[in-house]
Each structure stands twice: as structure tokens, then as C-alpha cells.
C-alpha positions, 0 to 999 in steps of 0.5 A, a space after each residue: 686281547 689274547 689267550 695263552 696255551 696255559 690259559 686255555 688249559 685253565 679255561 678248559 678245566 673251568 668249563 669242564 667243571 662248570 658243565 659236569 658236577 662229577 668233575 674235580 681236579 686233584 694234584 699237588 698244590 692245585 688249590 690255593 697255590 694254583 698249581 706248579 705252573 698256575 694251570 688251576 689258578 683261582 679255580 678253588 674260589 669258583 669250585 670250593 671242595 672240587 680242587 683238591 690238594 694231594 699228597 706227594 704220592 703220584 701213585 695215590 693220586 691216580 689210584 684214588 682217581 680210578 676209584 672215584 671214576 668207578 663210582 661215576 666221577 670224572 677226575 682231572 689229575 695234574 702231575 707237576 711234571 710228566 716225569 713224576 708220572 712214572 711213580 704212578 705207572 702201575 696205577 695208570 697202565 695196570 689198573 686204569 688202562 685195563 679196567 674196562 677190558 677186565 670189568 666193563 666198567 669205564 675209567 673216565 680219568 684225565 691225567 695232565 702231564 706237563 711235558 717236554 723241556 725248557 732251558 735249565 729244566 734238567 733230566 727230571 723235569 723235561 721228559 716226553 713220555 708219550 710213547 711210553 704210554 702209547 705202548 699200552 692198550 686202553 690209554 688215549 694219549 693226546 699231544 696238543 700243539 696249539 692254543 685251540 687244541 689245548 682247549 678243545 682237546 682237554 674238553 674232549 679228554 674229560 668227556 671220554 670214557 677212557 683214561 686219557 694221558 694229556 701231554 701239554 707242552 711246558 715250553 708252549 705254556 706262555 709262549 704260544 698265544 691266540 686271539 680267541 678260543 675256538 667254538 668248533 674243533 676237529 675230533 681229537 683222533 684226527 690229525 691236522 694238515 698244519 701246512 700244505 705242500 708238494 715236496 715233502 711231508 713232515 709228520 710231527 706233534 706237540 711243540 715240534 710242530 712249530 719248529 717244522 713250520 719254521 723249517 717249512 717257512 725257510 725252505 719255501 724260500 728255496 722253492 721247496 714246499 713242505 706239508 706239515 702234519 700235526 698228529 694232535 693225538 698219538 694214540 690212536 694214531 691217524 694213519 689215514 691222514 699221514 698216508 694221504 699226505 705221503 701220497 701227495 709228496 712221496 717223501 716222509 720226515 718225522 720230527 719229535 722232541 722225545 728220544 729215538 728208540 721205540 718212539 712215535 716217529 718210529 711207529 709212524 714210519 713203520 706204519 707208513 712203510 707197511 701200509 704205504 711203501 709204494 707211495 715212497 720215492 725216498 727212505 723215510 727219515 726221523 729227527 729226535 732228541 739225542 739218546 742221552 738224559 736231558 742236559 741242564 745247562 741251557 746251551 747243551 739243552 738247545 743242542 740236545 733237541 731237534 731244532 728248525 735248522 736240523 729239520 731244514 737240513 734233513 728236508 733238504 737231503 730228502 728232497 735231493 732224491 
């Protein structure tokens, strides 16, 4: 029996609500319908009165969650798509992110963002907004890449007293499977060495971890050993693990599905150059999606985002230094 990335998220929510009566889920169609992607399917039967359907107002959803958190609750907010969270950006970055700094009152809300693209999703249902939210102090931004992390990190998110932006990747929902849910886990703010190597470090996160691992498999046939670092959480950033990897390989390639300007890749490279310039034997490179809105047509979509082949080619170039 296997469990999918999506099922792991559902299981984590069920466990969180069972463990802590202060928790509840609020979002559009999360009740009897089970959510846009069925991440809350059947939970309304187990937790009547705690799986609440919201109006089509992301601003109101987050605002009410902040108020509930102030009163001691631990809400989980489901956005139907990460893109729609921009409607609530005032509540997220001006209210939730700053609440503890202003009042010494914690704001333990978790906002689940179905992120990233699928073929045919188009520009309004495909965005990766982790860099946007990472810009603001006070927010924790998680980007799980595995079934195991989707489960354990969501459980951690609900327990954290800070507001958490939980970027779960839609492409992984039913494509990624595991034999069982884990009983132990790395702390959410610790990066993971997904694959060890000697010649090049690829720093990545979310669905792009799997493209990087596929590229590493191809490069191994050419006697190029790639180390893949899965950030897991982009805010806070585990720079210590990244620098440790670069110290071993002396070369850095960053890969992300998000747009290039002002992204996580840019922050990682800037941090490595600032704190570990002496470790580098080649200029760092980054791979991102094209700097355009995300295309609807599946062929254009596939050409828009980074691929295993793009990562493989960039890694070869770096290893020639």
C-alpha cells in the first residue's frame, strides 16, 4: 500500500485536528466537497463544525483566521490556488506577519498554498509565490518536496506560533508516492542532502528537487557526481547546509520553478557569494522559468519551466571549469 503527497497532506491535517481541539480548517469548498484537490476529503465527517466553508474572499478568510489565532485557535487556511492568496496579501504581510512584533501576541496560522504548475493550468493557477512571502519578516515559508516532508512539515507548521506559508506543489499531489508515513523527521528549518556528490552542488526545492535528482542520474553516467540539496524551507534558509555542500564541491547551480528576478535562487547565490566566495571555483549559475506569465498550452508550458535536460546542460558547463 502506498500513500501519495496529497494523501499525506490530508493525513497530517487529520492528525493535527485530532491532537489539538484548537485547530480547524477554513477554505472554499473544503467541507462536503473536500476541497478543490480533495485535500480535506471526508474530514468534515470526522470533525463536524471544524471544517468550515468560506466565502469567495481570501482577504476575509485570512483576516478571520488572524482574529481566531489571537483568541487562541490554530487555523489552517486552504487557498484553492496559491495565486489567489495575493487577494489576501494585506492580511498576510501587514497583519499576520507583524502581529507578534507589534503586540507580543503570537499568530499561529497555517496558510496552505497549492503552488506551481500543471499542463493546461495557465497564468492564474500556476504561480510559485514562495519568494514573495519570504521577503516579509515574520513569516515561515515551507516548500516540501517529498511525501514524508509534506506530512511532517505540515504537522510542524500547525504547531509553530508564527504564521506559516505552506507551499505544496500541485504537480506532486498524485504523482509522488511513498510506502509509508515517517515516524521521525528533520526539523522544518533544516535542509536535506537528497543526494551526495563531489563535483557540483545543485540547490533546489519543491518539485524541482525531482528534476535535479533525474539530472544527477544522467550525469552519473558521465562520471559527474552531483550533490543535491533540498532546501525544504526557504524562510528561514539553512545556509549552513548549503555552504557545507559548496565547500565539498566548489561549484553551485540553483534550480527553481519560480521566475528569476528576486527569487530564492538569487538569494541563495547572493548568500553563498557573500559568506563563501572563497569556496567557489566557478561562478554560480541559476535556472528558473522564463520571465513571462505561465502559458496555458501544454507544449508552451513544458518549454517555459526548467527541465531535467536544462539542469543537466548547465551542470556540464559548470563542471568544465
